[in-house]
C-alpha positions as CSV (number, residue, x, y, z in Angstrom):
1,M,-0.3,0.0,0.3
2,T,1.7,3.3,-1.3
3,S,1.7,6.2,1.7
4,Q,0.2,9.6,0.7
5,R,2.2,12.3,0.8
6,S,1.6,15.4,3.6
7,P,0.3,18.7,2.2
8,R,3.6,20.0,3.4
9,N,6.0,17.0,1.7
10,Q,3.9,17.8,-1.6
11,Q,4.7,21.8,-1.5
12,A,8.5,21.2,-0.9
13,R,8.2,18.3,-3.6
14,D,6.6,20.3,-6.4
15,F,8.8,23.3,-5.7
16,L,11.8,21.4,-6.2
17,V,10.5,19.4,-9.3
18,T,9.7,22.7,-10.6
19,R,12.7,24.7,-9.9
20,R,14.9,21.6,-11.4
21,A,12.4,21.7,-14.4
22,K,14.1,25.5,-15.4
23,I,17.7,24.5,-15.4
24,T,19.0,23.6,-18.2
25,P,22.3,21.6,-18.7
26,E,23.9,24.4,-20.7
27,M,23.0,27.2,-17.6
28,A,24.8,24.4,-15.2
29,G,27.4,24.1,-17.3
30,L,27.1,20.7,-18.1
31,E,27.8,19.1,-21.7
32,L,25.7,16.6,-23.4
33,F,26.6,13.7,-24.7
34,G,23.7,13.2,-27.8
35,G,20.5,11.7,-27.1
36,N,17.1,13.3,-26.2
37,R,16.4,13.7,-23.0
38,R,13.1,13.2,-21.9
39,V,13.1,15.7,-19.2
40,P,12.8,19.5,-20.1
41,G,15.6,20.7,-17.3
42,L,18.5,18.4,-15.1
43,R,17.9,15.2,-14.2
44,R,17.8,14.4,-10.3
45,E,21.5,12.6,-10.8
46,E,22.8,15.9,-12.2
47,V,20.9,18.4,-9.4
48,A,22.4,15.6,-7.0
49,M,26.2,15.8,-8.6
50,L,26.1,19.8,-8.5
51,A,24.8,19.8,-4.9
52,G,27.3,17.1,-3.9
53,L,25.1,14.4,-2.7
54,S,24.3,11.3,-3.6
55,V,21.5,10.4,-5.8
56,D,19.7,8.6,-3.3
57,Y,19.6,11.3,-0.8
58,Y,18.3,14.0,-3.3
59,T,15.4,11.7,-4.7
60,R,14.5,11.6,-0.8
61,L,14.5,15.3,-0.3
62,E,12.9,16.0,-3.7
63,K,9.8,13.9,-2.9
64,G,9.7,16.5,-0.1
65,N,11.3,14.5,3.0
66,L,13.1,18.0,3.9
67,A,13.4,17.0,8.0
68,G,17.0,16.5,9.2
69,A,18.8,18.4,6.0
70,S,21.6,20.5,7.3
71,Q,22.3,24.0,6.1
72,S,24.9,23.1,4.2
73,V,22.8,20.2,2.1
74,L,20.0,23.3,1.9
75,D,23.0,25.6,0.4
76,G,24.0,22.8,-1.9
77,I,20.8,22.5,-3.4
78,C,20.3,26.3,-3.7
79,R,23.8,26.6,-6.0
80,A,22.6,23.4,-8.0
81,L,19.1,25.3,-8.9
82,Q,20.5,28.8,-8.9
83,L,17.8,29.6,-6.9
84,D,17.4,33.7,-6.2
85,E,16.8,35.3,-2.9
86,A,13.3,34.4,-2.6
87,E,13.2,30.9,-3.5
88,R,16.3,30.4,-1.1
89,M,14.7,31.7,2.3
90,Y,11.3,29.6,0.7
91,L,13.6,26.1,0.2
92,F,14.8,27.3,4.4
93,D,10.9,27.8,5.3
94,L,10.1,24.9,4.0
95,A,12.7,22.8,5.9
96,R,12.4,24.5,8.9
97,E,8.5,23.6,8.5
98,A,9.5,20.0,7.9
99,N,11.9,19.9,11.2
100,S,9.1,21.5,13.1
101,S,6.6,18.7,13.1
102,N,9.0,16.3,14.4
103,P,8.1,16.0,18.4
104,S,11.0,17.3,19.8
105,A,11.1,20.4,17.5
106,R,6.9,21.1,18.2
107,R,7.0,22.2,21.5
108,H,9.0,25.0,20.3
109,H,6.9,25.8,17.0
110,V,4.4,28.8,17.5
111,S,1.5,29.2,15.3
112,R,0.9,32.8,14.7
113,P,-2.2,34.1,12.9
114,A,-1.9,37.2,10.7
115,K,-1.9,40.7,12.4
116,L,-5.2,42.1,11.4
117,T,-4.8,45.9,13.1
118,V,-1.5,48.1,13.6
119,R,-0.6,50.1,17.2
120,P,-1.4,53.5,17.4
121,G,2.2,54.5,16.6
122,V,2.2,53.1,13.3
123,Q,-1.1,54.6,12.2
124,Q,0.4,58.3,13.4
125,I,3.1,57.6,10.4
126,L,0.6,56.6,8.5
127,D,-0.9,59.5,8.9
128,G,1.9,62.5,9.1
129,M,2.5,61.0,5.4
130,T,0.0,63.5,4.0
131,R,1.6,63.9,0.4
132,T,2.3,60.1,-0.1
133,P,0.1,56.7,-0.5
134,A,1.0,54.4,2.5
135,F,-0.8,51.7,3.5
136,V,0.2,48.4,6.2
137,R,-0.4,44.9,4.7
138,N,-0.1,41.1,6.5
139,G,1.3,38.3,4.9
140,R,-2.0,37.4,3.2
141,L,-1.9,40.4,1.4
142,D,-4.8,42.1,3.9
143,I,-4.5,45.9,3.9
144,V,-4.5,46.5,7.6
145,A,-3.9,50.0,8.1
146,T,-4.0,52.7,5.5
147,N,-3.6,56.9,5.5
148,L,-5.8,59.2,3.4
149,L,-4.1,59.0,0.6
150,G,-3.7,55.5,0.4
151,R,-7.2,55.0,1.0
152,A,-7.9,57.2,-1.8
153,L,-5.6,55.7,-4.2
154,Y,-7.2,51.6,-3.5
155,A,-10.8,53.0,-3.3
156,P,-11.7,50.2,-5.9
157,L,-10.3,47.2,-2.8
158,F,-12.2,49.3,-0.1
159,D,-15.4,49.3,-2.4
160,S,-15.4,46.0,-3.8
161,P,-18.0,43.6,-3.4
162,T,-15.4,41.0,-2.3
163,R,-15.9,42.6,1.3
164,T,-18.3,41.0,2.8
165,S,-19.0,43.8,5.2
166,A,-17.7,47.5,6.4
167,Q,-15.6,45.8,8.7
168,A,-13.9,42.9,6.7
169,L,-10.5,43.9,5.5
170,P,-9.9,44.5,1.9
171,N,-7.5,41.7,0.1
172,M,-5.5,42.1,-2.4
173,A,-5.5,38.9,-4.1
174,R,-9.8,38.3,-3.5
175,F,-10.0,41.7,-5.2
176,R,-7.9,40.9,-8.3
177,F,-8.9,37.3,-8.7
178,L,-12.5,37.7,-7.9
179,D,-13.5,41.3,-8.8
180,P,-14.0,41.7,-12.7
181,A,-12.9,45.5,-12.0
182,A,-9.3,44.4,-10.8
183,R,-8.7,44.4,-14.4
184,E,-9.3,48.0,-15.2
185,F,-7.6,49.1,-11.9
186,Y,-4.4,47.0,-12.7
187,P,-3.7,47.9,-16.6
188,D,-1.1,44.9,-15.8
189,F,-3.2,42.4,-14.7
190,D,-1.4,39.3,-15.3
191,S,2.1,40.5,-13.9
192,S,0.2,42.3,-10.9
193,A,-2.0,39.2,-10.6
194,G,1.0,36.7,-10.7
195,D,3.0,38.8,-8.0
196,N,-0.1,38.1,-6.0
197,V,0.2,34.3,-5.8
198,K,3.9,34.4,-5.8
199,L,3.9,36.6,-2.4
200,L,0.8,33.6,-1.0
201,R,3.4,31.1,-1.7
202,T,6.1,33.0,0.4
203,E,4.0,33.3,3.1
204,G,2.4,29.7,3.1
205,A,5.8,28.6,3.6
206,R,6.6,31.0,6.6
207,H,3.3,30.9,8.0
208,P,1.6,27.5,6.8
209,H,-0.9,27.2,10.2
210,D,-2.7,30.3,9.9
211,P,-6.0,29.0,8.9
212,G,-7.1,32.7,7.7
213,F,-4.9,32.1,4.9
214,T,-5.6,28.3,4.4
215,E,-9.4,29.7,3.7
216,L,-8.2,32.6,1.4
217,V,-6.1,29.9,-0.9
218,G,-8.8,27.5,-0.8
219,E,-11.5,30.2,-1.4
220,L,-9.4,31.8,-4.0
221,S,-8.5,28.4,-5.8
222,T,-11.9,27.2,-5.7
223,R,-13.2,30.4,-7.6
224,S,-10.6,31.7,-9.6
225,E,-8.8,29.0,-12.9
226,D,-6.2,32.1,-12.8
227,F,-5.4,31.5,-9.6
228,R,-4.9,28.0,-9.9
229,M,-2.8,28.1,-12.6
230,L,-0.4,30.8,-11.2
231,W,-0.3,29.0,-8.0
232,A,0.4,25.7,-9.6
233,S,3.7,27.0,-10.9
234,N,5.3,27.6,-7.2
235,D,6.7,30.4,-7.9
236,V,7.8,32.9,-5.0
237,R,9.0,36.4,-4.9
238,L,10.2,38.9,-2.6
239,H,8.3,42.6,-2.6
240,H,10.7,45.4,-1.4
241,S,10.5,47.9,-4.3
242,G,9.5,48.6,-7.7
243,T,7.2,50.2,-9.8
244,K,2.9,49.8,-9.8
245,L,0.8,50.6,-12.8
246,F,-2.7,51.9,-11.5
247,H,-6.1,53.3,-13.2
248,H,-8.1,55.4,-11.3
249,P,-11.5,56.1,-11.4
250,V,-11.4,59.4,-10.7
251,V,-7.6,60.7,-12.4
252,G,-6.5,58.0,-14.8
253,E,-3.3,56.5,-15.5
254,L,-0.5,56.4,-12.5
255,R,2.6,54.9,-12.5
256,L,4.2,55.0,-8.6
257,H,7.6,53.7,-7.6
258,F,7.2,52.0,-4.2
259,E,8.7,50.9,-1.2
260,A,8.1,47.9,1.4
261,F,9.2,48.1,4.7
262,D,9.0,45.2,7.0
263,L,8.2,46.4,10.8
264,P,10.6,44.5,13.3
265,G,7.9,45.9,15.9
266,D,5.3,44.0,14.1
267,P,6.5,40.8,12.6
268,G,4.4,39.7,9.7
269,L,3.3,43.3,8.8
270,A,5.3,45.5,6.3
271,L,4.5,49.0,5.4
272,T,4.5,50.0,2.1
273,A,4.5,53.7,0.4
274,L,4.3,54.6,-3.0
275,S,5.8,58.0,-5.2
276,A,5.9,60.0,-8.4
277,P,8.5,61.8,-9.6
278,V,8.5,65.4,-8.7
279,D,6.8,67.5,-11.4
280,S,5.7,64.3,-13.1
281,A,2.2,63.7,-14.8
282,A,1.8,60.9,-12.2
283,A,2.7,63.3,-9.4
284,Q,0.3,65.3,-10.5
285,R,-2.7,63.3,-10.7
286,L,-1.7,62.6,-7.3
287,D,-2.2,66.3,-6.0
288,L,-5.4,66.1,-7.5
289,L,-6.1,62.7,-5.6
290,A,-4.9,64.0,-2.6
291,S,-7.3,66.9,-3.2
292,W,-10.4,64.2,-4.0
293,A,-9.6,62.7,-0.8
294,L,-10.0,65.9,1.5
295,S,-13.2,66.7,-0.3
296,V,-14.8,63.2,0.2
297,E,-13.6,63.2,4.2
298,S,-14.7,66.7,4.6
299,S,-18.4,65.7,3.3
300,A,-18.5,62.9,5.0
301,T,-17.5,64.6,8.6
302,Q,-20.8,67.1,7.8
303,R,-22.9,64.3,7.3
304,V,-21.6,62.6,10.4
305,T,-21.7,65.4,12.7
306,G,-24.6,67.4,11.1
307,I,-22.6,70.2,10.5
308,D,-23.7,72.4,7.2
309,L,-20.8,74.7,6.0
310,Q,-23.2,76.5,3.7
311,S,-25.6,78.0,6.5
């Protein structure tokens, strides 16, 4: 009777198999000696040789049995498969999770659900960034806090029907894959959607026991074929800086640079700030968006307090 792999073992197996398929012998500096190859990338024995491992041991690792693998073994696999920084961290996170399943290590393992709020001091910093759209997200891509301009920039997410109630946090992945409006809001939809899935993959290895994460991935896998296809690629990435392209319903196209910073005092949370070059069209549109956001906030305050500035 064949034993069934655990989900974690399957995750490790799928990752290593897909990474091996991406490295050709030419990329690895190996000579080819005729004949048709039946695999798109390297063979297992080639990876084992490049990593300095026996074929039997590497085969066991590639089947998802990462428990007990030393740092030097993992480093060898990273070199052989030419893993980038995000992929390397992902492999080490998978190995750490495999070791935490051992009885001796389980008592040291702490399952941390994703944070859903920020400390008052963090919110003060956000609010002080009056000319910069900024927000804080957790690893499963919930927006847990924002400043006024950030709220205005991501208005389609906050107003999306994918939020089940006014109290529910807007989720970037849920919006991208379940709300048709996302394709208009993100002109580079395919690229940005792929980035979302890669970030979720990375989070899955970091905090695999978060029930909210499991629920989100299950929902998206069930309801979105695009998500299922991207999830099956097993790609991961880090998200520190880059460019985001938006088509905002109020001010039109915005191409903004972003910088993301992990919050050491709040593990699992990251602050993202966006900006545009001075005197650029995007900067002018950000100023227009800021004016619009202030007018919306002022109108909302009047409705709540009953103040009529025209009287």
